[in-house]
C-alpha distance (Angstrom), angle and dihedral (degrees) to the residues before:
residue distance angle dihedral
M1 . . .
L2 3.80 . .
K3 3.79 90.9 .
R4 3.86 91.3 51.3
N5 3.88 91.6 50.7
K6 3.73 91.3 47.2
F7 3.85 87.7 51.5
H8 3.80 91.1 51.4
I9 3.72 92.7 48.0
L10 3.75 92.0 51.5
I11 3.82 90.2 51.1
L12 3.79 91.6 50.1
L13 3.89 90.2 48.5
F14 3.77 91.1 49.1
L15 3.87 92.3 47.4
N16 3.88 89.4 48.2
L17 3.76 93.0 49.6
F18 3.86 91.8 45.7
F19 3.83 91.3 52.2
S20 3.68 91.2 44.7
I21 3.71 94.2 53.8
N22 3.79 89.6 43.5
S23 3.88 90.5 52.0
F24 3.75 91.0 47.2
S25 3.79 91.8 51.7
Q26 3.85 90.6 49.0
K27 3.82 89.9 53.5
N28 3.78 89.7 58.1
L29 3.94 92.8 50.2
Y30 3.70 122.2 98.6
A31 3.88 132.3 178.8
G32 3.75 135.9 -164.2
I33 3.71 136.5 -171.1
E34 3.78 114.3 -160.3
V35 3.75 122.9 -170.1
G36 3.83 96.3 -154.4
R37 3.78 135.6 -175.6
R38 3.84 93.9 -88.6
A39 3.80 107.1 9.4
I40 3.81 147.2 15.4
K41 3.77 109.0 -109.6
V42 3.71 125.6 -163.4
S43 3.85 121.6 -165.7
V44 3.84 131.3 -177.7
I45 3.78 115.8 -171.3
E46 3.73 139.5 177.3
V47 3.83 114.6 -142.1
N48 3.74 120.6 -156.9
N49 3.92 99.8 167.4
I50 3.72 119.1 5.8
R51 3.79 94.3 -171.0
K52 3.72 92.2 59.8
A53 3.89 94.3 37.0
D54 3.72 86.5 -118.1
Y55 3.89 103.0 161.9
K56 3.74 141.0 128.4
I57 3.85 127.1 -135.6
I58 3.80 107.2 -128.8
S59 3.89 95.1 -178.8
F60 3.75 138.8 -9.7
T61 3.84 124.8 -175.9
T62 3.77 133.8 177.2
D63 3.82 129.6 -153.2
R64 3.82 108.0 -170.8
L65 3.73 125.6 -144.3
N66 3.84 127.0 139.1
F67 3.87 100.8 -119.2
A68 3.83 93.2 158.2
E69 3.76 95.0 58.3
H70 3.74 91.4 47.9
I71 3.90 91.0 51.2
A72 3.82 90.3 45.7
N73 3.87 92.2 54.8
T74 3.80 97.6 45.1
G75 3.77 109.3 20.6
E76 3.77 90.8 -123.6
I77 3.82 143.5 58.7
P78 3.80 108.8 -87.1
Q79 3.86 117.1 -124.6
E80 3.79 90.0 -115.8
D81 3.94 91.7 56.3
M82 3.76 90.3 43.8
N83 3.77 90.8 56.6
K84 3.80 92.8 43.6
I85 3.80 92.3 51.7
S86 3.84 92.9 46.8
V87 3.72 95.6 49.2
T88 3.84 92.1 44.5
V89 3.70 96.2 48.1
V90 3.81 93.4 47.3
D91 3.74 91.6 48.6
Q92 3.77 95.7 47.2
L93 3.92 91.4 45.7
K94 3.78 89.4 53.7
K95 3.80 91.1 49.5
I96 3.85 92.1 49.3
R97 3.81 90.4 49.7
E98 3.79 96.0 48.0
E99 3.87 100.4 39.5
H100 3.81 102.8 37.0
K101 3.95 104.5 24.1
I102 3.79 87.0 -143.6
P103 3.87 115.9 179.5
E104 3.87 110.4 -102.3
E105 3.76 91.9 -123.2
H106 3.86 86.5 60.9
I107 3.74 95.8 57.7
F108 3.75 121.1 85.6
I109 3.80 134.2 -174.8
V110 3.85 120.2 -164.7
A111 3.82 140.3 164.3
A112 3.86 124.0 -141.5
P113 3.76 119.2 -105.5
V114 3.84 92.4 -101.0
F115 3.78 89.2 73.4
A116 3.84 90.9 62.2
S117 3.87 87.0 72.0
A118 3.76 93.1 59.3
R119 3.86 115.3 105.2
N120 3.80 91.9 -141.8
I121 3.73 100.2 42.4
D122 3.84 89.4 121.0
V123 3.80 89.7 63.3
L124 3.62 91.7 56.7
T125 3.85 94.9 42.9
K126 3.80 90.6 52.3
K127 3.76 93.3 46.5
I128 3.82 95.0 49.9
T129 3.80 92.5 45.3
S130 3.80 90.4 50.0
L131 3.76 95.1 47.6
T132 3.78 97.8 44.8
N133 3.86 102.4 27.7
K134 3.88 87.3 -133.3
N135 3.80 133.6 106.7
F136 3.87 116.7 -90.6
D137 3.75 106.2 -152.1
V138 3.89 119.4 -163.0
M139 3.77 107.2 -154.2
N140 3.81 114.8 -124.2
V141 3.81 115.8 -123.4
E142 3.79 90.7 -134.2
E143 3.82 90.9 54.9
E144 3.71 95.4 46.0
A145 3.84 94.9 92.1
K146 3.77 88.7 48.7
I147 3.74 93.3 52.0
L148 3.85 90.4 48.4
V149 3.82 91.2 53.4
K150 3.81 93.8 46.5
G151 3.75 93.3 49.8
A152 3.80 104.0 33.5
M153 3.73 100.1 49.7
P154 3.87 123.8 58.9
P155 3.88 104.9 -107.6
V156 3.88 89.1 -127.5
D157 3.79 86.4 64.9
Y158 3.83 98.6 49.9
P159 3.88 92.8 104.6
N160 3.76 96.7 53.7
A161 3.84 108.2 28.2
L162 3.92 143.1 71.0
L163 3.83 131.6 -155.8
L164 3.73 129.1 -143.8
D165 3.81 120.9 -174.7
I166 3.86 115.2 -164.6
G167 3.77 103.6 -151.4
A168 3.74 134.2 171.6
Q169 3.71 99.4 -94.5
T170 3.87 103.2 22.0
T171 3.77 142.4 -1.1
K172 3.83 111.2 -121.1
G173 3.67 141.6 163.1
G174 3.80 135.7 111.2
Y175 3.77 146.2 -160.6
I176 3.83 137.0 -110.1
D177 3.87 122.5 -111.0
E178 3.74 118.1 -153.6
L179 3.80 114.2 -132.7
E180 3.78 130.9 -175.8
D181 3.82 124.0 -69.7
N182 3.88 92.3 32.4
K183 3.74 90.9 -66.6
L184 3.83 124.5 144.2
A185 3.75 135.7 -152.0
F186 3.72 124.8 -156.0
I187 3.83 116.4 -139.7
P188 3.77 114.2 -163.9
L189 3.88 122.8 -145.8
E190 3.78 123.6 -161.4
L191 3.84 136.7 171.1
D192 3.67 119.3 -163.2
F193 3.86 94.8 -131.9
G194 3.83 127.5 74.8
T195 3.69 127.9 168.4
M196 3.84 98.4 -79.6
T197 3.82 95.9 37.0
L198 3.85 94.9 50.0
T199 3.83 89.2 47.2
D200 3.91 89.2 52.3
A201 3.81 91.6 46.7
V202 3.82 91.7 53.2
K203 3.83 92.1 47.8
K204 3.76 90.6 53.6
T205 3.87 88.8 61.2
V206 3.82 91.9 62.5
A207 3.73 105.7 99.6
N208 3.89 96.7 -164.2
P209 3.74 111.5 66.1
N210 3.74 90.8 -153.9
Q211 3.78 90.8 63.9
V212 3.86 97.8 48.9
N213 3.90 89.8 100.8
D214 3.78 94.9 37.1
L215 3.91 104.9 115.1
S216 3.94 95.7 -151.2
T217 3.82 90.8 51.6
Y218 3.81 90.9 46.0
Q219 3.77 92.3 52.2
E220 3.79 91.2 48.5
K221 3.81 91.7 50.0
S222 3.82 91.0 42.7
F223 3.77 89.1 56.7
D224 3.78 92.8 49.0
F225 3.85 90.0 50.7
N226 3.87 95.2 55.3
P227 3.73 93.2 87.6
I228 3.76 90.7 60.6
L229 3.79 90.2 47.8
R230 3.78 92.6 49.0
K231 3.81 89.7 51.0
K232 3.80 91.7 53.9
V233 3.79 89.9 48.3
K234 3.76 92.0 50.9
E235 3.82 92.1 49.2
M236 3.79 90.6 53.6
L237 3.90 93.7 46.9
D238 3.82 94.3 42.5
T239 3.80 92.7 55.8
N240 3.75 90.5 55.9
P241 3.90 107.8 53.6
L242 3.77 91.4 167.3
L243 3.73 86.0 74.1
L244 3.71 89.5 79.0
K245 3.76 91.1 67.9
K246 3.82 95.3 55.6
D247 3.81 113.2 103.7
K248 3.89 98.8 -167.9
I249 3.80 131.9 49.6
Y250 3.77 121.4 -159.8
L251 3.77 117.8 -161.3
S252 3.79 126.3 -168.7
G253 3.84 138.5 164.4
G254 3.77 137.2 77.3
A255 3.77 96.5 -60.9
V256 3.74 92.8 61.0
W257 3.76 94.8 38.2
A258 3.89 86.4 54.4
F259 3.75 92.0 50.5
A260 3.81 96.6 45.5
T261 3.82 92.7 46.6
L262 3.74 99.1 47.1
Y263 3.87 98.0 37.0
Y264 3.73 103.2 41.1
N265 3.77 95.9 33.7
E266 3.84 94.8 -168.2
N267 3.74 137.6 111.3
V268 3.77 99.7 -107.6
K269 3.79 111.0 -169.8
E270 3.74 98.6 -168.4
H271 4.01 118.8 99.8
Y272 3.87 89.7 -130.9
I273 3.79 125.3 46.1
T274 3.74 117.5 -160.4
L275 3.90 112.4 -126.4
S276 3.77 132.0 -163.7
M277 3.71 130.6 -156.9
E278 3.95 90.1 -128.4
D279 3.85 89.4 58.8
V280 3.73 93.4 46.7
L281 3.82 91.1 51.8
N282 3.92 92.1 44.8
Y283 3.93 88.6 51.2
D284 3.88 88.4 49.8
A285 3.82 91.7 54.0
I286 3.86 91.0 50.5
L287 3.86 90.5 43.4
K288 3.94 91.1 56.5
N289 3.73 102.6 31.2
N290 3.82 110.3 24.8
F291 3.82 104.8 27.4
S292 3.85 91.8 148.4
K293 3.79 87.7 74.7
F294 3.78 89.5 68.8
N295 3.79 93.3 44.6
T296 3.87 87.3 55.0
L297 3.83 90.6 47.4
A298 3.81 90.9 52.5
Q299 3.81 91.5 60.2
T300 3.76 93.4 69.5
N301 4.00 101.6 19.5
K302 3.70 112.9 70.2
E303 3.82 94.5 -166.6
A304 3.90 88.6 53.6
A305 3.82 88.3 48.1
R306 3.89 89.0 52.6
V307 3.86 89.4 53.7
L308 3.77 92.3 52.8
S309 3.81 93.7 44.8
T310 3.80 85.4 54.2
Y311 3.72 102.0 45.9
D312 3.74 134.3 22.4
Q313 3.78 124.0 -143.5
K314 3.69 95.9 -90.1
Y315 3.97 90.3 54.0
L316 3.75 91.7 48.0
I317 3.81 91.8 52.2
S318 3.82 90.4 52.8
A319 3.74 91.3 46.3
N320 3.70 93.4 53.3
N321 3.79 93.1 43.0
I322 3.85 86.6 60.6
L323 3.80 92.5 45.9
V324 3.97 91.8 49.0
S325 3.85 92.0 44.7
L326 3.88 91.5 50.1
L327 3.83 92.8 49.2
E328 3.77 94.8 43.5
G329 3.67 91.8 48.7
I330 3.92 94.9 57.7
P331 3.77 110.5 90.6
N332 3.80 118.5 -125.7
L333 3.77 90.8 10.5
E334 3.86 88.8 164.5
T335 3.75 90.1 67.2
K336 3.80 95.3 53.7
K337 3.68 137.3 75.3
V338 3.82 119.3 -120.7
Y339 3.75 124.5 -161.4
F340 3.76 138.5 -176.5
V341 3.86 112.2 -136.8
K342 3.80 96.5 -135.0
E343 3.80 99.3 -176.8
G344 3.82 95.6 57.2
Q345 3.85 90.5 146.3
V346 3.81 93.1 71.3
T347 3.80 97.6 40.7
W348 3.69 95.9 107.9
L349 3.90 90.6 48.0
I350 3.74 90.8 52.5
S351 3.84 88.5 50.0
Y352 3.78 92.3 54.3
I353 3.77 91.6 48.7
A354 3.79 92.2 49.6
D355 3.83 90.5 49.9
R356 3.81 89.5 57.6
S357 3.81 97.1 40.9
K358 3.82 117.0 104.7
K359 3.82 88.0 -150.0
V360 3.78 96.1 62.2
N361 3.79 128.3 68.7
T362 3.84 103.9 -143.9
N363 3.72 96.8 156.3
F364 3.79 97.1 125.7
């Protein structure tokens, strides 16, 4: 009888321990549904230490549809897109709740800044809120750089780091300045050029319309355009002298993703990949003089194939010209550490978590 009771007690203790561990794990889980420019992205992550950006991506899925183009064409969200977004968000939210049992306060639904320009965004906001019983935040374009910085850099590095994100339209980011009384100030950084806008600017310098798509002509005009690009970078850096004090440089965006994927050609598990100027310049040489190497790589490397399906050679040249100009423009680069933010797809979610963490000062 005594042995049987001991056995039952042990079983109860084991079950209690199991559910306690399971409950603890769930408290560390967070999920985000982002209605982006060209896709709906769903992330589930487990956070161990938000200050050090110590987290693990449990799952990440993408459902592609070019919402941004449709908004640009009509000035509003088409009804077809409205229906697609609603159905997808509801289905994904149901899946998150059933499979991961994540606390409701750890689940966030947001839309990219492009949706703020849609005349009928209120209709979508009310619909999503009604269907999910959750807030549907539309990110503000003015707040986008701040969200990037909060989520891309480990909070422990806020005082001594900066972030630059090379996007399609612009390059933006910023850094955080420490004030008195534990107060912080966010200083935004922005460069007029991004991968697409720089490519378009170079193409406009080609006098003969028949040569616009000629690669050798593009390379020549791209080289000629570099002094203008460097001047713009210098203006951005010169107006922010505090940048000189930053020891770490975090880089994100398609340009850096393309470089890290094609050049390093390995499955790096860390969230931050260390970069060197030498590697960036070596990649630049291959990009411009031996591009067939990357075409060959893409035949066996799915991530490399994804890069080449996203960018053609002209875009990749422009992207790396921006990357090189940024790094060359930073004084004493050899004394600093440069990182690629590999998990850019969950940057906004990390930013939201940091905002709600008592261990991180995000009041800036």
